[in-house]
C-alpha positions in Angstrom: 41.8 -127.0 -74.6 40.2 -130.1 -75.8 41.9 -133.7 -74.1 40.7 -137.1 -75.0 40.7 -140.0 -72.8 40.9 -143.9 -73.9 41.1 -146.5 -71.8 40.5 -150.0 -71.3 38.3 -152.5 -68.4 41.0 -151.5 -65.8 40.7 -147.6 -66.6 37.0 -147.2 -65.9 36.8 -145.7 -63.0 39.9 -144.0 -63.2 38.6 -142.2 -66.3 35.2 -141.6 -64.9 37.1 -139.8 -62.1 39.7 -137.8 -63.9 37.0 -136.8 -66.2 35.2 -135.0 -63.6 38.3 -133.2 -62.6 39.4 -132.2 -66.3 36.0 -130.9 -66.4 35.8 -128.9 -63.3 39.6 -127.3 -64.2 37.5 -126.4 -67.7 38.8 -128.7 -70.2 36.5 -130.0 -72.7 37.2 -134.1 -72.2 36.2 -136.4 -75.3 35.4 -140.1 -73.7 37.7 -142.6 -76.3 37.3 -145.7 -73.9 35.3 -147.9 -72.6 33.0 -147.8 -70.0 32.3 -151.4 -69.3 34.2 -154.1 -67.1 34.1 -156.3 -69.3 37.9 -157.3 -71.2 38.3 -155.2 -74.3 41.6 -154.8 -76.1 43.3 -152.2 -74.9 44.7 -151.3 -78.3 41.8 -150.3 -80.1 41.4 -147.2 -77.7 45.0 -146.3 -77.9 44.6 -146.1 -81.7 41.9 -144.0 -81.5 43.3 -141.6 -79.2 46.5 -141.3 -81.2 44.5 -140.7 -84.6 42.4 -137.9 -82.9 45.6 -136.5 -81.7 47.3 -137.1 -85.1 44.6 -135.4 -86.7 43.9 -132.3 -84.6 40.7 -133.1 -83.6 42.5 -133.0 -79.2 44.7 -131.2 -78.0 46.4 -134.3 -76.0 45.5 -137.6 -75.1 45.4 -139.5 -71.6 45.5 -143.2 -71.6 44.5 -145.4 -68.6 45.0 -149.1 -68.2 46.4 -152.0 -65.9 50.2 -150.7 -66.4 50.2 -148.0 -69.2 52.5 -150.0 -71.3 50.6 -151.5 -73.7 48.9 -148.1 -74.1 51.7 -146.6 -75.2 53.4 -149.1 -77.3 50.0 -149.4 -79.1 49.8 -145.5 -79.7 53.0 -144.8 -81.0 52.2 -147.0 -83.7 50.5 -143.4 -85.3 52.4 -141.5 -87.0 53.3 -138.3 -84.9 52.4 -139.5 -81.6 54.4 -139.2 -79.1 53.5 -141.4 -76.2 54.7 -141.7 -72.8 54.6 -143.8 -70.3 54.8 -142.0 -67.2 54.6 -142.8 -63.3 55.2 -139.9 -61.3 55.5 -136.2 -62.2 59.1 -135.7 -62.8 58.2 -138.0 -65.8 55.2 -136.1 -66.9 57.3 -132.7 -66.8 60.4 -134.1 -68.7 58.3 -135.8 -71.7 56.6 -132.7 -72.3 59.9 -130.5 -71.7 62.0 -132.4 -74.0 60.2 -135.0 -76.1 56.7 -132.6 -76.7 55.3 -136.0 -75.5 50.9 -135.1 -77.0 50.0 -138.3 -75.3 50.6 -140.1 -71.8 49.9 -143.4 -70.7 49.4 -143.8 -67.1 48.6 -147.2 -64.8 44.9 -147.0 -63.3 46.4 -148.8 -60.3 47.6 -145.5 -59.1 45.6 -143.4 -57.0 43.6 -140.9 -58.3 45.4 -138.0 -56.5 48.4 -139.2 -57.7 46.8 -139.4 -61.4 45.5 -136.1 -60.9 49.2 -134.6 -60.1 50.7 -136.5 -62.9 48.1 -135.1 -65.5 48.8 -131.3 -64.2 52.1 -131.3 -64.3 52.2 -132.8 -67.9 49.4 -130.3 -69.0 51.1 -127.8 -67.6 54.7 -128.3 -68.6 55.5 -126.3 -72.1 57.8 -128.2 -74.7 61.4 -126.5 -74.6 62.0 -125.4 -78.4 65.3 -125.5 -78.3 67.4 -127.2 -81.2 68.4 -129.9 -80.0 65.1 -131.2 -78.5 63.7 -130.0 -82.2 66.6 -132.0 -84.0 65.9 -135.2 -82.0 62.0 -134.6 -82.5 62.6 -134.6 -86.0 64.3 -137.7 -86.2 61.9 -139.8 -84.4 59.1 -137.9 -86.3 60.7 -138.8 -89.8 62.0 -142.3 -88.9 60.2 -144.7 -90.9 61.3 -148.5 -91.7 
């Protein structure tokens, strides 16, 4: 499984730690984020991860910034992306199970152990493909104003 990680300057350290963790678990990790601590525009990295998910180049995306909020807003502008800003394991599980999220956005302020637990839950929860969830997902995917 290939996972892309996008981050801004707030997420550099969390990305480095998470990359080691995921690589040790056997995942292929692609770095789409900055490696510098200089202020950058988070949306550029969120768009890139979203486009790579949309185009099938990566299976899932992980976004790390100060809060995860801006990254999730930006990434959801990419058609076909379902990015959730998640703060705990329960939300990670539910966004995969009910919404088939393919990108997760997190605050880099969370401890690395908490981030690892959240990511494990996200990656190890399957979408529950039932009629009402499929119907809702289709409505979201097809909505365009």
